[in-house]
VOLORO-397421 format. One line per field, with one value per residue (C-alpha): residue number from 1; residue in three letters; x, y, z. Coordinates in nm, 3 decimals, always signed. Layout:
<sites>
lomi	(NUM; ...)
drennu	(ALA; ...)
u	(X; ...)
v	(Y; ...)
w	(Z; ...)
</sites>
This chain:
<sites>
lomi	(1; 2; 3; 4; 5; 6; 7; 8; 9; 10; 11; 12; 13; 14; 15; 16; 17; 18; 19; 20; 21; 22; 23; 24; 25; 26; 27; 28; 29; 30; 31; 32; 33; 34; 35; 36; 37; 38; 39; 40; 41; 42; 43; 44; 45; 46; 47; 48; 49; 50; 51; 52; 53; 54; 55; 56; 57; 58; 59; 60; 61; 62; 63; 64; 65; 66; 67; 68; 69; 70; 71; 72; 73; 74; 75; 76; 77; 78; 79; 80; 81; 82; 83; 84; 85; 86; 87; 88; 89; 90; 91; 92; 93; 94; 95; 96; 97; 98; 99; 100; 101; 102; 103; 104; 105; 106; 107; 108; 109; 110; 111; 112; 113; 114; 115; 116; 117; 118; 119; 120; 121; 122; 123; 124; 125; 126; 127; 128; 129; 130; 131; 132; 133; 134; 135; 136; 137; 138; 139; 140; 141; 142; 143; 144; 145; 146; 147; 148; 149; 150; 151; 152; 153; 154; 155; 156; 157; 158; 159; 160; 161; 162; 163; 164; 165; 166; 167; 168; 169; 170; 171; 172; 173; 174; 175; 176; 177; 178; 179; 180; 181; 182; 183; 184; 185; 186; 187; 188; 189; 190; 191; 192; 193; 194; 195; 196; 197; 198; 199)
drennu	(MET; GLU; ASN; GLY; ALA; ASN; ASP; PHE; ASN; ILE; MET; GLN; GLN; VAL; LYS; ARG; SER; LEU; PHE; ALA; MET; ARG; ASN; GLY; VAL; VAL; ALA; ASP; SER; LEU; ARG; LYS; ALA; GLY; CYS; PRO; HIS; ARG; ILE; VAL; PHE; GLY; VAL; ASN; LEU; PRO; GLN; LEU; ASN; GLU; ILE; ALA; ALA; LYS; TYR; GLY; PRO; SER; GLU; GLU; LEU; ALA; GLU; ALA; LEU; TRP; ALA; ASP; THR; ALA; LEU; ARG; GLU; SER; ALA; LEU; LEU; ALA; PRO; MET; LEU; TYR; PRO; LYS; GLU; LYS; LEU; THR; LEU; ASP; LYS; ALA; ARG; LYS; LEU; CYS; TYR; SER; VAL; MET; TRP; HIS; GLU; ASP; ALA; ASP; ILE; LEU; CYS; PHE; LYS; LEU; LEU; ARG; ASP; ALA; PRO; PHE; ALA; PRO; GLU; LEU; ALA; LYS; GLU; LEU; VAL; ALA; CYS; GLU; VAL; SER; ARG; MET; ALA; ARG; TYR; THR; GLY; MET; ARG; LEU; TYR; MET; SER; MET; LEU; SER; SER; LEU; GLY; PRO; ASP; LYS; LEU; LYS; GLY; THR; THR; VAL; LEU; ASN; ASP; ALA; LEU; GLU; ALA; ALA; GLU; ALA; GLU; LEU; ALA; ARG; PRO; ASP; ALA; ILE; SER; THR; LEU; ALA; SER; MET; LEU; LYS; GLU; GLU; ALA; SER; PHE; LEU; LEU; ASN; PRO; ASP; GLY; VAL; MET)
u	(-1.401; -1.107; -1.051; -1.208; -1.444; -1.770; -1.601; -1.814; -2.086; -2.040; -2.040; -1.731; -1.561; -1.584; -1.512; -1.234; -1.076; -1.157; -0.954; -0.639; -0.670; -0.667; -0.472; -0.347; -0.220; -0.442; -0.708; -0.528; -0.565; -0.954; -1.030; -0.825; -1.029; -1.320; -1.467; -1.751; -1.735; -1.613; -1.380; -1.198; -0.983; -0.795; -0.892; -0.868; -1.198; -0.955; -0.946; -1.298; -1.332; -1.186; -1.353; -1.772; -1.597; -1.521; -1.860; -2.103; -2.440; -2.583; -2.911; -3.003; -2.529; -2.539; -2.796; -2.585; -2.346; -2.508; -2.658; -2.365; -2.294; -1.917; -1.745; -1.665; -1.483; -1.858; -2.067; -1.829; -1.820; -2.241; -2.332; -2.128; -2.282; -2.617; -2.797; -2.900; -3.214; -3.332; -3.359; -3.628; -3.748; -3.801; -3.447; -3.253; -3.446; -3.368; -3.025; -2.964; -3.115; -2.942; -2.624; -2.349; -2.086; -1.939; -1.763; -2.004; -2.266; -1.978; -1.938; -2.300; -2.427; -2.152; -2.186; -2.536; -2.763; -2.681; -2.765; -3.116; -3.403; -3.572; -3.239; -3.342; -3.659; -3.461; -3.155; -3.406; -3.639; -3.248; -3.117; -3.425; -3.433; -3.468; -3.319; -3.034; -2.723; -2.596; -2.894; -2.864; -2.485; -2.553; -2.830; -2.531; -2.304; -2.560; -2.663; -2.263; -2.337; -2.590; -2.360; -2.100; -2.225; -2.486; -2.291; -2.409; -2.547; -2.798; -2.885; -2.975; -3.403; -3.481; -3.429; -3.167; -2.914; -3.106; -3.231; -2.880; -2.764; -3.063; -2.977; -2.587; -2.762; -3.064; -2.730; -2.508; -2.810; -2.815; -2.687; -2.450; -2.395; -2.200; -1.997; -1.738; -1.920; -2.258; -2.013; -1.832; -2.173; -2.271; -1.993; -2.030; -2.420; -2.350; -2.049; -2.253; -2.577; -2.289; -2.050; -1.930; -1.926; -2.236; -2.525)
v	(-2.904; -3.068; -3.320; -3.718; -3.508; -3.670; -4.011; -3.778; -3.673; -3.276; -3.357; -3.630; -3.352; -3.073; -3.395; -3.428; -3.038; -2.965; -3.323; -3.216; -2.842; -3.047; -2.830; -3.171; -2.878; -2.657; -2.936; -3.046; -2.712; -2.699; -3.026; -2.961; -2.607; -2.768; -2.856; -3.091; -3.186; -3.559; -3.514; -3.150; -3.119; -2.767; -2.652; -2.223; -1.983; -1.818; -2.209; -2.194; -1.954; -2.096; -2.350; -2.166; -1.940; -2.323; -2.453; -2.168; -2.034; -2.423; -2.435; -2.853; -2.814; -2.566; -2.810; -3.119; -2.972; -2.825; -3.127; -3.324; -3.291; -3.493; -3.260; -2.900; -2.744; -2.891; -2.659; -2.402; -2.429; -2.411; -2.103; -1.974; -2.197; -2.098; -1.853; -1.552; -1.385; -1.820; -1.763; -1.738; -1.645; -2.014; -2.195; -1.879; -2.005; -2.409; -2.334; -2.100; -2.390; -2.634; -2.429; -2.697; -2.379; -2.052; -2.094; -2.153; -1.927; -1.686; -1.774; -1.822; -1.513; -1.304; -1.502; -1.578; -1.393; -1.007; -0.923; -1.046; -0.797; -0.981; -1.033; -0.773; -0.983; -1.337; -1.234; -1.075; -1.360; -1.601; -1.397; -1.422; -1.809; -1.981; -2.323; -2.247; -2.112; -2.119; -1.968; -1.682; -1.643; -1.646; -1.383; -1.165; -1.227; -1.160; -0.853; -0.778; -0.915; -0.662; -0.348; -0.368; -0.496; -0.197; +0.134; +0.422; +0.546; +0.233; +0.184; +0.568; +0.515; +0.118; -0.008; -0.246; -0.096; -0.082; -0.426; -0.460; -0.253; -0.463; -0.759; -0.754; -0.591; -0.888; -1.150; -0.993; -1.004; -1.397; -1.592; -1.844; -1.535; -1.540; -1.267; -1.156; -1.186; -0.997; -0.723; -0.689; -0.658; -0.393; -0.195; -0.173; -0.082; +0.212; +0.328; +0.401; +0.528; +0.791; +0.837; +1.181; +1.048; +1.263; +1.130)
w	(-1.895; -1.909; -2.078; -1.979; -1.768; -1.953; -1.771; -1.426; -1.359; -1.214; -0.789; -0.880; -1.129; -0.806; -0.577; -0.749; -0.826; -0.435; -0.347; -0.597; -0.402; -0.024; +0.224; +0.463; +0.743; +0.633; +0.738; +1.086; +1.184; +1.139; +1.326; +1.556; +1.536; +1.608; +1.284; +1.304; +0.907; +0.890; +0.560; +0.547; +0.264; +0.390; +0.058; +0.111; -0.045; -0.358; -0.433; -0.429; -0.583; -0.818; -0.836; -0.817; -1.194; -1.321; -1.251; -1.204; -1.050; -1.026; -0.869; -0.811; -0.795; -0.469; -0.319; -0.394; -0.187; +0.052; +0.174; +0.110; +0.500; +0.560; +0.398; +0.488; +0.177; -0.001; +0.252; +0.134; -0.183; -0.219; -0.113; -0.443; -0.650; -0.534; -0.815; -0.619; -0.886; -0.753; -0.427; -0.176; +0.191; +0.185; +0.043; +0.215; +0.544; +0.504; +0.460; +0.750; +1.031; +0.893; +0.926; +1.125; +1.190; +1.186; +0.941; +0.663; +0.824; +0.788; +0.402; +0.342; +0.475; +0.238; -0.049; -0.097; +0.178; +0.238; -0.074; -0.064; -0.057; +0.280; +0.441; +0.725; +0.745; +0.812; +1.061; +1.265; +1.290; +1.338; +1.610; +1.817; +1.773; +2.124; +1.991; +1.818; +1.984; +1.578; +1.434; +1.676; +1.550; +1.158; +1.199; +1.382; +1.060; +0.856; +1.005; +0.935; +0.638; +0.532; +0.758; +0.572; +0.211; +0.235; +0.368; +0.464; +0.291; +0.210; +0.619; +0.596; +0.552; +0.677; +1.076; +0.983; +1.197; +1.526; +1.405; +1.377; +1.750; +1.947; +1.859; +1.970; +2.288; +2.368; +2.252; +2.516; +2.792; +2.728; +2.988; +2.650; +2.472; +2.162; +2.293; +2.110; +1.776; +1.956; +2.071; +1.784; +1.552; +1.836; +1.824; +1.375; +1.416; +1.700; +1.499; +1.188; +1.418; +1.525; +1.310; +1.460; +1.818; +1.886; +2.104)
</sites>
């Protein structure tokens, strides 16, 4: 730890690190794009990765950061710090249903959820959610992360590809469809199911 770090608890140290890396131009762009977090420092992902590496895995810190819904960077840093071995389906479910924004979902799925043994079950549940569009987005994003993480060989013999394709088609049929992501998911799953284009 840096000199003087003992004067602050870990959460304060993290916030100071985030504040030191703030970028006003990026923050303004994120606000204009609709970021719902009240405080946006504009810290980019490589910098967040640096901070995560500095503090290492900590369930307590990750949960405290996730609970800090005011700050955008807290929501992004939390999945990077959450110890994967301590993540249960119930804990993952709570995280998913409390996602505030697309960027939060993207990082949550990519950094924490995609390699969880229960990821296929969770994705299937989320895409079927009737009351939360953000939950459906998170479910589709989790499918996308799994497809890129596992690859064709590991997906053989599983139902993930078929489930992802069905989820994408079901989403596209909704009147309030998240059409861009659903179309991407459909295209990716279709390609992996038929890489040679032979039906």
